[in-house]
N, C-alpha and C positions, 0 to 999 in steps of 0.2 A: 732678478732675472735668473732663471734656472740655466745652469751650464749644460750644453749639449754633451751627451755621452757618446763618444765615438770609439768603437771597439775594432781592433785590427784582427783579421784572420790571416795567418801565415803558415808556412811549412813547405815541405817538399812539393815540387810540381806534381800534380796528379794525386794529391793526398785526400781529396774530397772536400776542400774548402768551398768550392763553387756550388757543389750539390747541397751542402748545408745552408749556404747563403740563399739558394733558390727556395729551400724549404722555409727559411725565415721570411723571405719575400712573400711567399704564398700565405703566410700567417699574418701578413700586414705590416711587417717591419720594413724600415728603410734600409736598402742594400745598395752599396756602391760597387760596381763591377771592377774587376782587375783592369788596370790601364795598359800594362805592357802588351797584353793580348790584343787590345784594341789598336794600339800603335802599330803593332806588327801587321794586323789585318789592313789597316789604312794604307800603310806603306806598300804592302804586297799588292793591293788593288791598284797602286800607282806604278806597278812594275818593278819594285825593289824586292828582289827575291829573298835576301837575307838582311833585313833592316837592323837586326841586332849587331851587325858588324859596323854600322855607321857610328862615327863619333858624336852625331847628333841624337842618337837613340836615348841616352840617359836624360838629356835635357827635354826631349819630347815627352817622355814619361813623367818627369818632374812637373812640367808645366800643366799637363792634363790632370795629374793627381791634385795639384793645388786648385785648379779651376773647379774640379768636381767637388772637392772638400768645401770650398768657399760658396758654392752654389747649391748645396744640398740642404734641404729643410728637414726638420724633425728633431725631437729631443733625444732620440735613441737611434744611432746609426751603426751599421756594420760594414766594414771596409774589407774588400778582397785585396789585401796587401796595402802598403803604405810607403812613404818616402824612405823609411828605414829598410824596407825590402829592396827598394831601388838602390840604396847604398850597398846592400848585399850583392845585388846584380852587378853593380859597377866593380866591386872587388872581385867577383867571380870571373867577369870578363876581362879583368886586369886593365880596365880603362883608366885614363888619367882622370884625376879628381874633377868633378863637375862643380863649378862655382854656383850654378843655379841650384843644384842639389844640396850643396853645403849650406847655402842660405835658407833653403826651404826646411832643412832639418833644424837649423837654429830657430827659425820661426815656430816650428811645431813644438820645440822644447820651451821656448820663451813664452808662448801663448797657451801652453798646456793643451794642445789641440786634441790629442788622443788620450784615452784612458790608459792608466799604467798597466792594466791587465791586458795581455796579448794572448789570443787563442792560437796555439801552435798545434797544427794537425799532424798527428803521428802518420808517418808514411805507411802506405798500404802494401809495400813489398814489391811493387811493380810500377811501371809507367805505361800509360796509353798515349801514343803519339798522335799529335794533331798538326795542322799546318803551322801553328805557333809553338808547339811543344815538340822539340826535336831532341831533347836531352836524353841521355841514357840513364838507366837506373843508378849506375855507379856514379855518374856525374851529379845526379840529383842528390845523392847522399852527401857529396862534397858541398853542394849548394845549401843543403839543409844545415850543415855544420856552420857555414858562414852566417846564415840567418840567426841561428841560436847565439853565436858569439856577438853579433851586432846588437841584438836586443838585450843581451846581458850587459854589454858594454854601456848601453844607454840607461840601464837601471830598470828595465821593464820587468814586471812580474809575469813570468811565462806560465801559462796554464796549458798543460798538455791535453789535447783532445784525443782520447783513446780511439782505437779502431772500433767500429760498430756500424750499425745500420744508420742511414741518414737520419731517421727519426730519433734514434738513441743519441746520436751526436748533437742534433738540434736541441733536444731536451737537456743534455749536459750543458751546453752553452747557456741556455736560458736559466738554468739553476745557478750558474756561476756569476751572472750579471747582477 
């Protein structure tokens, strides 16, 4: 049985990950969207204005990430963030350690869920705000550093995706897999 290849896309908010993932999806690849944005949208639709301030936020992301990972079919999959990104978010928000997240990271490592190559998107030098993305550019750089440190701590091979057009970045990723 062939092992599923799951690649993580990460980096500063607004660095172009989702645009490249959409390009890959249009080319027929399996793409798993970012969970935190979906959790924020779901909670805001329920009237929770700032769901990222809830102590349940990290667990909600963790459970949805695991559910998506376990229910996605295809031998080659591209993920817009991972539980390691959720750990970065937990540290950035200075939340108490989530047991659910800790267990999910252990499972991911034990079962070798993700490829060791992580695509880290170079920041574009600015942030476009959305309903879910309220972070300043300066805060995003702090968040970026936390991400780099987490992935290095867990021994991932970080592949920096340079600035460029969506097509250039898409082709760069495809050459590296």
